[in-house]
N, C-alpha and C positions, 0 to 999 in steps of 0.2 A: 499635523492633526488638529482639527478644530475640536477643542475640548468641550464644546457645549452643544453642538448641533450635528446630527448625523448627515454625512455628505449626501448630496443629491445624485446618487449613483444610478446607473442604468437599470439595475435590478429593481429599483423602487418603482419603475414604470412598466413592469411586466403587465401584460394584458390581464385584466381581472383582479389585480391585487388591490387597487383602490376600492373597488366594489366589495371585495372580501372584507376589507377593513370597516367599511360602512355597515355591512351585515353584522359584524361582530362588535359593533359599538365603539370603534376606536375614537369617534368624536366625543364620546362620553367618558373616555378614560378606561374603558372596559377591556381593551386589548392593545398589546404592544409587540413590536418586534423584539426578539431576544436572542442572545447567544452568539453563535458564529457569524451570522450575517451582520450583526452590529459591529462585532469585533473586527471582522475582515474589511468592512466598509471604512472603518476608522483608520485602518492600516493601508487603505487604498489597494486592497487585494481583490481579485475576482470573487464574487459570491455565487455559489452554486445552490446551496440549500437555504430555504427561508423558513424560519420558525416564528410562530406567533404564540405568545402567552396570553391567556384570557381569564377573566373572572367568571365567565360563564361555566356552568357545570357541563360535563361531557354530553349528557343527553340533550341539554339545551343547545349546545353547539350543533349537534346533528340536526335538530329540529330547525334551527335558524338557517343552516346551509340548505337543507332540502326545500324549505319554503322559498328560498331565494333561487332555487333551480341550480344549485351548486352541488355536484356529486360529493358525498361524504362517505369516507371509508374508515370504519373503526379499527385502525391499525394497532392501537394499544389502549383499548378502552379501560383496562384495569388501572393503567397509569395515567388516564385522562387524555390520551392522544387521539385526535381525529385528523385524518388527512383530507384536506380540501383539494379536490382535483380541478385545477383551472386549465384552460386551454394552453396557457404558457408553462404549465408544469405543476407539480404537487407542492402544497404548503402544509406543513405540520402545525396543527393548532392544539395546544396543550393547556389544560386547566391548571391554574396556580395550585401548588401542592406543597406539602411538607412531609417529611419522613416520619412514619410511625415506628417502624422497626427495620433493622438492617442486619445482615449476617456476613457482610464482606463480599457477597456475590449477588444478592438481589435485595430490593427494598419493598416494603409495604408502605403505601402512601395514603394520606388523607387529603382531601381537597380543601382549599382555603381561598379567601379573597384578599389576602395580605401579600402585597408585592414583595415586601422585605422577607417574609417567611419563605416565599418561593426562591428568592435570590440566595437565601442562607443555605439551601440544600444543594446548591450547585458546587462544582469542584473548585474552580479558580476564579479569582476576582475578574479577570479579563473576559470570562464567559458569563458573567452575571450582570451584563449591561443591557438595558432596555431602551427602546426608542419609540416615541409616538409616531405611528405610521403617517400621520398627516403633516405634522410640523417638524419632525426630526428631533424634537426635544429629547435629551438623554436623561436617563435615570440611573444613578450609580449609588448603590447602598454600601459598598465595601471597598471603595478606593480603587476600583478597577481602571478608571481612566488614568490615574497617576501611574499605576503599574504598567498599563499598556504603553504609556509615554516612555517609561524607563525600560521597556521590554523585559519586565520582571514577572516571572511565573510564580504566583503566590496562592496558596490555598486560602479559602475562606474559613476563618475560624481556626480551631486547633488542628494542625495537620495530622496528628496521630488519630484523632477522632474521625477525620474525613477518610483516612486510609482504612480505619476499622470498618467504616460503613461500606466501602467498596475497594477491595484490594487492587483492582485494576488501575486505580488512581496513581499508584506508584509509576506504572509505565506511562500513563497519560502525562504525568508531571514531566518526564523526560522527553516525551514526544512533543509536547508544547514548547519545551525549552529548545528542542532542535528546530522547530518550525518558526517560532516567534521570538524566542527569548535571547537576551544577552546575559541576564542575571538570574540565577536560581535563588529563590528566597532561602536564606540559610536554614531557617526552621523547617521548611519543607524538605530541603535536601537531607537534613539530619533525620527527619522522620522516615523518609523513604529508605535511607540506609539502615536504620534500626529495624524496620519492618519488612525487609526484602524477602524474608522467608514466607511471608504471607502470600506471596505469588504462587506458592505450591498449591494453595487451595483453589486456584482458578482453573477453569477448563483451558486446555491447550489451544483450542480454537480462539478464545479471547486473547490469549497471550500472543498468538501468531498474528492476529489482526492488528493489534497495537504495534508489535515489533516491525511488521512489514511497512506500516505507515511511517513509523519513526525513521526507518532506514533510508527513505527517499526524501526526508526533510532537508532543508537548506544546510543546517549545521549538524548533520547526522554524525560525521566522524568525530567532531569535537565532543558531542554529548555521549556517544558510545564509549569514548575514552573515559569520560567521567564516571559512567556506569560501571565500567570494568574496574576502575580504581576504587570505587565504592562497594564492589562485590554484589552489585544488584543482580547480575545474571547467575551467580553461583547456584542458587537453589533450583533453577529450572533449565539453564543452558550453560553448564560449567565449561563446555567446549570453547566458549568465546573467551579469548585471552588477549593479552597485550599485543602479541604478534599479529592477531587478526585485525586489531585496530590499525596497525601500520599498513596492512594490506588494503583495508577499507579506505584509508587516507589516499593511498596510491591510486586505487581504482577511481575514487571520486575525481582526482586530478585528471586521469585518463578519460573518463566519461566527458568531462567538461571540455577537454582539448579536442575530443573527437566529435563534439556536438551531439552526444548521445544523451537521451533523457535518463536520469537516474532510475535504476531498476532494482526492485527490492530483492528478488531472488538472486540476482548477480551479486548484490552487496552482501547478502547473507552468506553466499559462497566465499566471499573475501574474508569474512569473519571466522570461518571454520578452518581447521587444519587441512592440508591437502591430502585427505584420506577419504575415499569413497564410502567406506563402512561407517565412518563418523557422520558423513552427510546423509546417508540413508537413515541412520538412527535419529538424527535431528529432524529430518523431514517427516519421519513416522511420528515422532513425539509431538511435533507441531500440527499434525494432521493436515499436512499440505496435500494438494491434489496429486494424483499420480504423475501428471505432466510436470508439475513443479518439482516433485521429488526426483524425477529422471533428469531434469535440467540441473538441479542442484548437484546431483551425483556426478554428472558429466563435467560440470564446471571445475570440480576439484580433482578430477582424474587426470593421469598422464595423457597427453594428447598425441596422436600419431604424427610422425614427421611429415614434412611436405610443405607446400605453399599454403597461404591463407585460403585460396580457393579449394584446395584439396581438403583442408580442414572443414570448411563450410559444406562441401559435398558429402563428406563422410558423417558429419555430426548434425548437419542442418545449420542454416544461417544463424539462427538465434544463439545456439550453443557455440558456434564458431566465433561470433562476436564476443560472447561472454569470455571465452578462453583468451582471445587476443587482447581484450581490454584488461583482464586480470593479469596478463603478462606484460602490460605496458606497451603493447604493440599498436599504437594509435593509428598509424597510417594503414597498417594491414587490416585493422578492424573496419576502417572507413572503406577500404577497397572491396569488402565482401558484403557490406550492409545491404546494398541494393543489387547485388550480383544475381542475375537470373540463373539459378542452379540448373544445369543441363541434365537431361536424361540420356543414358548411354543408348546410341542407336543400333542396338544389337540384341537379339533374343537367343535363348537356348536352342530354339528350333533351327536357327541359322547355323548353329554348330553341329546339330544332328544332321542337317543336310550336307555338311562337309565330311560326314563319316564317323562322328563320335556316337557312342551308345548313350541312350537316355539314362539319366540317373546321376550318381556322384561324379562320373567322368565329365559330364557336361557342366555341372556346377563348378567343379574345380577349374575347368578351362575358362568359363565365363568370368570367374573371379580374377584369373590371370590376365585376361583381356582388359578387364576393368582397371586393374592395378596399373597396367601399362598406359591405358588411356588417360588415367589421372596423372601419372608421372609425366606424360608428354604434354600436359596442359589442355586436355579435353579437345583433341583434334576432331575434324569433321568426319562424316560417315565414310568417305573414301579411304581415309587413313585407318579407320576402324576395320574395314574389310581386309586391308593388308595385315593388320595386327592379328585378326581372327585367323587368317590363312596360316600365318606363322605359328600361332599357338596350337592350332589343330594339327598341323604337320608335326610339330614337336611331340604332341600327345600321342599321335598314331605311331611315331617311331618308338616311343617309350613302350607302347603296348606290344609291338612286334619284337622288341628286344627282350 
């Protein structure tokens, strides 16, 4: 890591970004890159979202952008955020600010022209780094560069006060540790442990958002183990216990061996006991989507016997892969990942033509044919015709007897 200059990464040359900097007075020191883009560039990671902090008031930002012919969207005007829509993508421009009041869930802010004041309201030192858009000169007010070098996640100022301002920072502390960190700052870890019950005041959507991001981070298993040991989950997700961490560790190994991208819902399933009712309760509590809840429940349910292909056919490829990876069946998971799930080449009408009565009789016979088709490894249409003849003949004999 170059400790003094922002790397000349590709994202700094996005179309329109230099001009946006000129419009916002970067050459006069009025605007700087800030936050994740600076942090990730220093870590040589891909940068997706670009944020600019500015001394300009929000209304002035809108005026400057519109006069320059740049579309301005007031996405968070009360908090000073304007989105500048460039051809190469959006850039969030936020006026320097300081907190006036906080209640653990939201903040009231006032605007300022003091860079240090703006940095002081941010959560972690590694997120409070600024860079001159033109020269790449870095500005570090709270030792963020040293912490980034050490992969140390450290709150700015008093950790207890920062958590009191926004309780979500407890989960963010662990998420950043799982993504970037090797070293949790001891004071921050103690503060998160002491204030874990504050998580109960947060909306479940915010908890879910942070948790799902945490679960796909590089060191998720190690950090989740630390969270369980520290009782962080107890106030909001007491179902997550040490046994779940062991399953998560095994799943992470299986995902890596199978070349699978880490998946948050699959990893959440690993953390939960193998009980569909528990998964349903947790899914509802976290306000997951209906599709996510169904997948979570399926992943912890006893799965039907048969081949990996039979599992993927009955449950869908995604759930089939979930269950196989959770069971450590790496090669089986790989065998169905891109398997084109077939459709049975037979309809109920074809069974009626063979002499069955419409209704339950046809439905039962069709299920029997399908079960045999699956058990025989999904043979072709000619074989299906033979199976159908045999099943219908058996059904008709049963009716006569």
